[in-house]
C-alpha positions in Angstrom: 72.0 161.9 125.8 73.6 158.5 126.0 74.4 157.2 129.5 77.5 155.0 129.4 78.0 152.3 132.0 81.8 152.9 132.0 81.2 156.5 133.1 79.0 155.6 136.1 79.9 154.8 139.7 78.3 152.0 141.6 76.3 154.5 143.8 74.7 155.9 140.7 73.3 152.5 139.8 72.4 151.2 143.3 68.7 152.1 143.3 68.0 151.4 139.6 67.1 148.5 137.4 68.1 149.8 134.0 67.9 148.2 130.6 71.5 147.6 129.5 72.5 147.6 125.8 75.7 145.6 125.0 77.0 146.0 121.4 78.5 142.8 120.2 80.8 142.9 117.2 83.9 141.2 115.8 87.5 141.8 114.8 87.6 140.4 111.3 88.5 141.2 107.7 86.1 143.3 105.7 87.8 143.3 102.4 90.6 145.6 101.3 88.6 148.8 101.9 86.9 148.5 105.4 88.5 148.3 108.9 88.6 145.2 111.0 86.1 146.7 113.6 83.3 147.3 111.1 80.8 145.1 112.8 81.6 146.5 116.2 81.4 150.0 115.0 78.0 149.5 113.5 76.6 147.7 116.5 78.0 150.5 118.8 76.5 153.3 116.7 73.1 151.7 116.6 73.1 151.0 120.3 74.3 154.6 121.0 71.6 156.2 118.9 68.9 154.0 120.4 70.1 154.7 124.0 70.0 158.4 123.3 66.4 158.2 122.0 65.2 156.0 124.8 66.7 158.3 127.5 64.0 160.1 129.4 61.2 157.5 129.1 63.3 154.3 129.6 66.1 153.8 132.1 68.8 152.6 129.7 72.6 152.3 130.0 75.1 151.6 127.2 77.7 149.1 128.2 81.2 148.8 126.6 81.3 147.0 123.3 82.5 143.4 123.0 84.9 143.6 120.0 85.8 139.9 119.7 83.4 137.3 118.4 83.1 134.1 116.5 84.8 134.8 113.1 86.6 131.5 112.3 85.5 131.6 108.7 87.5 134.7 108.2 90.8 133.5 109.8 92.4 133.0 106.4 92.9 136.8 106.4 95.5 138.6 108.6 94.0 140.8 111.3 91.0 138.5 112.1 90.8 137.5 115.7 88.2 134.9 116.6 87.5 133.6 120.1 85.2 130.8 118.7 81.7 129.7 119.5 82.4 127.9 122.8 84.2 130.9 124.3 81.6 133.4 123.0 78.8 131.3 124.4 80.3 131.2 127.8 81.3 134.9 127.7 77.6 135.9 127.0 76.3 133.5 129.7 78.6 134.8 132.4 78.2 138.4 131.3 74.4 138.0 131.5 74.5 136.3 134.9 76.7 139.0 136.4 75.0 142.0 134.8 71.5 140.9 135.7 72.4 140.8 139.4 71.8 144.6 139.3 70.3 145.4 135.9 66.6 144.9 135.0 67.0 143.7 131.4 69.8 143.0 129.0 69.9 143.4 125.2 72.8 142.1 123.1 72.9 144.3 120.0 74.6 142.0 117.5 76.6 143.4 114.5 78.1 140.1 113.2 76.0 137.4 111.8 78.7 134.8 112.6 78.0 135.3 116.3 74.4 134.0 116.0 75.0 130.3 116.9 76.7 131.3 120.2 74.3 134.2 120.8 71.0 132.3 120.4 72.2 129.4 122.6 73.5 131.6 125.3 70.4 133.8 125.4 68.1 130.8 125.6 70.2 129.4 128.4 70.0 132.7 130.3 66.3 132.9 129.8 65.8 129.3 130.9 67.4 130.5 134.2 64.8 133.2 134.6 66.9 136.1 133.4 65.3 138.9 131.3 67.7 139.0 128.3 67.2 139.2 124.6 69.3 139.8 121.4 68.7 142.1 118.5 70.3 142.0 115.1 71.8 145.0 113.2 70.2 144.0 109.9 70.7 146.4 107.0 68.3 144.7 104.6 71.1 143.8 102.2 70.9 140.0 102.1 73.8 137.7 102.2 76.7 140.1 101.7 79.9 141.0 103.4 81.8 144.3 103.1 79.4 145.3 100.3 77.3 148.4 99.7 75.5 148.6 103.0 78.5 148.1 105.3 80.6 150.4 103.2 77.9 153.1 103.3 77.5 152.8 107.1 81.3 153.1 107.7 81.3 156.1 105.3 78.8 157.8 107.6 80.5 156.8 110.8 84.2 157.0 110.0 84.8 158.2 106.4 88.6 158.4 106.8 88.7 154.6 107.7 87.2 153.7 104.3 89.8 153.0 101.6 87.7 154.2 98.6 90.5 153.6 96.2 90.5 149.9 97.0 86.8 149.2 96.4 86.4 145.9 94.5 83.6 143.4 94.1 83.5 139.9 95.4 81.5 136.9 94.2 78.0 138.0 92.9 76.3 134.8 94.2 74.3 135.2 97.4 76.3 134.2 100.4 73.6 131.5 101.2 74.8 129.6 98.2 78.4 129.9 99.3 77.8 129.2 103.0 78.8 125.5 103.0 82.1 126.3 101.4 82.7 129.3 103.6 82.2 127.2 106.7 84.2 124.2 105.6 87.0 126.0 103.6 86.9 129.6 104.9 85.8 132.8 103.2 89.1 133.2 101.3 88.3 130.0 99.4 85.3 131.7 97.8 86.4 135.3 97.8 90.2 136.0 97.6 89.6 139.7 98.6 87.2 138.9 101.4 84.2 140.7 99.8 80.8 139.1 99.1 78.7 141.3 96.9 79.3 144.7 95.4 80.5 147.8 97.4 80.3 150.3 94.6 77.6 153.0 95.0 78.1 153.2 98.7 77.6 156.7 100.2 77.4 158.3 103.6 73.8 159.5 103.3 72.6 156.0 102.6 74.7 154.7 105.5 73.3 157.3 107.9 69.7 156.3 106.8 70.5 152.6 107.4 71.8 153.3 110.9 68.8 155.5 111.7 66.4 152.8 110.6 68.2 150.2 112.7 68.2 152.5 115.7 64.5 153.1 115.3 63.8 149.4 115.1 65.8 148.8 118.3 64.0 151.7 120.1 60.6 150.3 119.2 61.7 146.7 120.2 63.0 147.8 123.6 59.8 149.8 124.3 57.5 146.9 123.3 59.7 144.1 124.7 58.4 141.0 122.9 61.0 138.2 122.9 60.5 135.2 120.6 61.3 131.6 121.2 65.0 132.0 120.1 65.5 135.0 122.4 65.3 137.6 119.7 63.7 141.0 120.6 61.0 141.9 118.1 58.9 144.9 117.5 55.3 144.1 118.6 53.7 145.0 115.2 56.2 142.9 113.3 55.8 140.0 115.7 52.0 139.9 115.1 52.6 139.9 111.4 55.1 137.1 111.4 
């Protein structure tokens, strides 16, 4: 069971101090084959699955998804909507200040790597004010790619009708880390005319479901252990000791 904040009344929250999960995504291009809300869809699915598994032993509530993030590097493609880092930073800070007037803890479940500069700064600011907040990344294990196999597999599991399988096409094979400076200064379109970084071929729903399940398990473990590092990231206790 997933308890959704939007479905509650204020009287149903008055005597509680829940952990609130807020999925944080983006509205940005994901190549010619994936929908603009891919990052938001993944973050929402991971948070939903984690909330359902935590229900019963942790008081947890799933908040509405924040669909707009910092996606300026993708603005060369129609459909992308970016609110920029300054606005996203302020949004997270004010959201945290307001929500933690009644909630016990806040976790921002991030589905878009481009949000990190805003997210880290905002969470550190909130923590410096004494608020119990952390962020957690939806990391698939596929390094430095965009709209490639991992994201295509996850969307195949979540919303197969939204994946345009007939339009699958690769992007530059170089790791995005090597392209980062150009993507920041010139935009993604300058290095990938179709908006893809990596190779989406081979994507499948079963692989996507396994990736989502793995990420949800990681989030469940991290919420239960509640170890927050110096940049405000929520980490699994075992992994933190090993790092």
